[in-house]
N, C-alpha and C positions, 0 to 999 in steps of 0.2 A: 245204073238206075237213073232215071230221069227225075228232075226237080221242077215242080210246078211253081216254086216260090223261093226267093232268097231269104236267108236268115240274118237277123241283125246281130251285130257285135254286142255282147253283154257288158255290164259295168266292169271296169278294170281291164277292158280290152278295147282295141280300136283298129281301124283299117283305113289308111289314107288312099288306097288305090282301088280302082274298079276291077272287076273280073277276077277276084281273089277267092281262093277256096277256104280261107280261114282268117282269123283276126289275130292281131299282135297283142301280146300281154304287156301291160304298162311296166316300164322299167323301175328299178329301185330309184327312189327320189321323185317319182312321178305317180300320177293317179289319173283314172278316167271315171268321172262321177256319173255319167249317163250312158244309156245304150245308144247304139248306132253312131258312136264317136268316130271321127276321122283322125283325131290327134290325141296324144296324151298331154297332160298338163303338169308342169314342174311344180313341186311343193314350194310354197313361198318361204322366205326366211322366217324362222321361228317355228317351222313345222318340218316334218320328215316322213319318209315312207321307207321302212326297212324291209319290205317284202315286195316282190313283183306282183303285178295284177291288182294293185290296190285301187279301190274306188274312192279313197279319201286319204288325207295326211294326218299324222299324229302331231298334236301340239307338243312342243318341248315342255317337259315337266319341270316343276320347281327344282332349283338346284342345277339346272341344265340350260343350254341355249343352242340355237341353230343360227349361225351368222349369215348364211347365204341360202339361196334357193336351190332346189333339186338335191337336197341333202337326203342321204339314206340313213343317217343316224344323228342323234342328239349328242352334244358334247357336255360332259360334267364341268361345272365351274371349278377352276383350279383353286388350290389353297391360297388364301388371301382374298378371295372373291366369293360372292354369293348371289343368289337370285331367288327371291321369294315368290315370284309369279310364274305362270306358265306362258308358253307361246312367245318367249323372248329371244331376241337376237344377240344378247350380250349379258355378261354378269357385271355386278357392281363391285368395286373395290371396297374392302372393309374400311370404314371411316377412321380418322385419327382417334386414338383412344380405344380401339377395338382390334380384333384379329379374327381370322378364320383358319383353323389348323388343318382341315380335311378337304377333300374334293367333294363336289356335289352338295355344297352347303346351301341351305335355304335362308340362313340368317347369320349375322355376325355375333360375336360375343364381346361384351365389354371387358376391358382389362380388370383383373381382380384388384382388390385394395393393395396399395403399395407397389403397383405396377403401372406402366404407362407405355404409350406408343405414339411418337410424334408424327409418323408417316401413315399414309393410306396403303391399303392392300398388303398388309403384313400378316404373317402366319403365327406370330407369337408376340408377347409383350415383354418389356424390359423391366427388370426389378430395380426399384429405386436404390441407389447406393447410400451408404451411411452418410449422414449429414444432410440428406434430402428427404422430402416427403412428396406424395402424390395426392392431389386433391380429387374431387369428384368427377372432373372432366377427363382425367387419365391421359392427357395429351402431352404432359411434360412432368419432369420432376422439378421441384422448387427447393432452393436452399433453405435450410433452417438457420436463421440469423435473427438479429434484433430481439434478443432476449429468449431465444429458443435454440434447441440443439437436438440431434438424433444420433445415438451411437450405433443403431442397428440398420441393416439394409431391409428394403421391402416394407416400408412403413407409410401409413396414410396420414400421419400427423407428426408434429414435433413435440418434444418435451419442453416444458417451461423451465427456465433457469430458476434456481432456488434463491432465497435471500442470501446475500453474501457472494453471489456469482453473477455473471453477465455473459452475453455474446454480442459483439458489435453489429450495428446495422450496416454491414459492408457488402452485402450481396454474396458473401462466400458461404459455403457449407461448413457447418460446425458439428463435429461429432462429440464434442464435450463442452461443458460449461467452463468458463474461465473464472478463476478465483479473484476476488477483490481483496488485496492485501498491500503491504508495503506503502502505507499512507493512504489507502483508499478503502471504501466499504460500500455496501448496498443493503438497505433495510427491506427492500421490496422484491417480489418475484418478477420474473419476466422483463428484466431490464437490459438495455443496450450499452450501459456504461456504469462505471462506479462513481460514487461521490468522493470528494476530496476531504480528508481529515482537516478540521479547522485548527487554527492556533490554540494551544492549550490541550490538544488531543493528539493521538497517534493511532496507527494500526500497524502491528508488527509484520515484518517480512518473513512469514513462516509458511508460505505456500498454502495456507488454509483460507477458506472463504470467510469473510467477516461481515456480519450483518449490522455491526455498529462500530463506531469509533470508541476508543478507550480514553479516559481522562488521565492527564498527567497528575500524579498524586503529589501531595505536599512534599516539599524537598526537591521537586523536579519541575521543569517548565518546558514549553516549546513555543518559540516565537513565530515559526513558519508553518504554512499549510502543507498537507500531503507529506507527513513525516512518519517514519517507521519506529521512532522511539522518542523519548523525552530526554532533555539535557538535565544532568544533575547539577544542583547549585554548587558552585565552586567555593573554595576557601574565602572567607570574608563576606559571603553572601548567604541568603536564606530564601526559602519560599514557604509561606505560611499556609496557603490554601491550595485546594485541588484546582485543576484546569488553568493554572497560571501561564501567562504568556511571557513572563520575564522574571528573572531573579532580582532580589532586592539587596542593596548594599547594607551591611551592618553600619549603623550610625556611630558617631563619635561616642567614646565611652563604652562601646560594645565591640565584640569580635566573634569570629567563628573559625575554629581550627580544624573542622571536619567538613567533608563534602556532603551534599544531600540533606541538609538540615532545615528544620522548619522555624528556627528562631536563632537569635544571637545570644552569646553569653555576656553578662555584665562584668565590666572590669572590677576586680576585687580590690580591697584596701591594699595600698602599697603599689598599685599598678595604675596605668592609664592607657587610653587608646586615643591618639591625637586627631585622627581624621576618619574618613569612611573606608569601608571594605578592608578592614584589617583581619588577618588570620591569627593574630596573637595579641595578647595584652603585654605591655612593656613595663619592666620594673622601674620604680622610682628609686634612684640611688645616686651616689656621687654628688651630694649636696641637695638632693631633692627628696620629697616624701609626699604621701597622700593618705590621709586618714579615712577618707570616704570611699564609696563604691561608685561605679559608673562614671568615672572622671575622664576628662579629655586632656588633662594636664596634671603636672606635679607642682607642689609648692616648693619654693626655695627655702632652705634653712636660714634662720635668723643669725645675726652675729652672736657669737658665744655658743653656737650649735653647729652640728655637721651630720652628714650621713656618709658612710664609707663607699668607695667605688668597688663594691664587692659583687655586683650583678644580682644582688638580692633585693627583694621588694621591702621598702621601708614605709611603715605607716606613721612614724613619728620621728622627731629630731633627737639626736644624741647630744647631751651637754658636754662641752669641753671639760675635761677632768681638771682637778686642782693642779696647778703648775703649768697650765697651758691656756691658750686664748685663741679667739678667732674674731677679728674685727670686720670681716666681710660676710655677706649673705651667700647662700648657695655653694658652700664649700664641702669638700670631701674629707677634710681632716682639720685638726687644730694644730697650732704652732706652739712648741714648748717655750716657756719664758726663758729669756737669756740669763746667763749667770749675772747675779747682782740684781735680778728682778724676781718677782714672785706673784702668784695668784693663789690666794688662800681660799677661794670659793670656786664652785663649778660654774660653768656657763659664763666665764669671764670674757669680756670683749677686749681687755687690755691687761698688761702686766704692770705691777707697781714697782718702781725702783726702790731698792733698799735705802732707807734714810741715812744721813750722816751719823756716825756712831753705831751703825748697824751694818750687817752684811747678809747676803742670801746666797747659799751655795747648794740649796736643794730645790729652789724654784717654788717652794710651797709657803715659806714664811721668811720674815727677816729676823735675825738674831742679834742681840747687843754684843758689842765688842767686849771681850772679857777684860778684867783688871790687868793693866800693863799693856793693853792694846788700844788702838784708837783708829778711827776712819773719818777723815774730814770730808770725804766726797760721797755723793749719792750713787747708788747703783753699783755697789762693789760686792764682790763675792768673798772678800776676806778682809781682815783688819790688819793694821800695821803695828808692829811691836814698838813700844816706846824706846827711844834711844837712851844711851847712858847720859845721865844728868837730867832725865825727864821721867815722869811717871804719868800714868793715866788710870783714872777710876773707871768703873764699868760705864758703858754707853758714851764714852768720851769721843768727842770729835777731834780733839787735839791732844 
């Protein structure tokens, strides 16, 4: 059959050569937009043609991209990337603090509370470990310190330390609050350190948290700071009031024979305490005595008196008995009168020699020489018998 006219190539086809009996169909990734085309045109990057004979290209849809020209298909964004617009040549990596878990995503998702992601283009988030928390930016976990702690994983905040506890400002994660004890305490919440117990106070070493220091009670004291206990007043000392920083010596005339006491005892009658910090009162004996209380010394016995060395307390002097004497003070005994002398009263300071014509053999009195006896000398314990040719009347000295 003869042809009176040539036919034009339709859209989607082309013919680069003359004298042809047909047109070429546009290949995959190409298009022909107009009739009578002599060439096909490659789809530009960001578009694609997935059929032959196309008269236009498809824009890459959201969640997809076409990186090069003449593409026959779009590529889904890989996990960790996204693309919210069409006709794009690439996908964006999920920013820090977010993730994309699936392919072909049109948007990223922020990490949930208690989770974070420090890197771009990630497919998941990391759970905050115990001792850390994650703030609103979700790009990192931050240690709980400086008065805070966190025992659980995956948390968006820290717990505040309670009164009696602390966590240091050391930049380290803390899963538990630390107790203030063993000489330290903390009255406030959310603190990075403990306070030191002051002198006169203590905090026990009991592994418990303490919100306050405790006062040393009367009978105890503490001179130093940061102590776990109080010292008990020792023998010879006392502490009268609470919160004392020192023990006090018992003064002269007083003593304390027990520990942890609030006062001293007053020396009793018959006793004395000679100087400070005595644990016992001392008995007055062996020539000493004390009738009063609270004394720092004993009195010496006067001549004619004594107190025995018997380790007993004496409140007064004992008088030398008849037949004895004491001419010195501060003595533990009296001296018997010698034979031929006597003391016929108590508390004698001397003995009297028997007079001539008398004798003393009992130390208590002098007795006259009997008839037929005589004594010419003083201080004799017997009389002499008259010799033959002599006689003597009573009391005779010759």
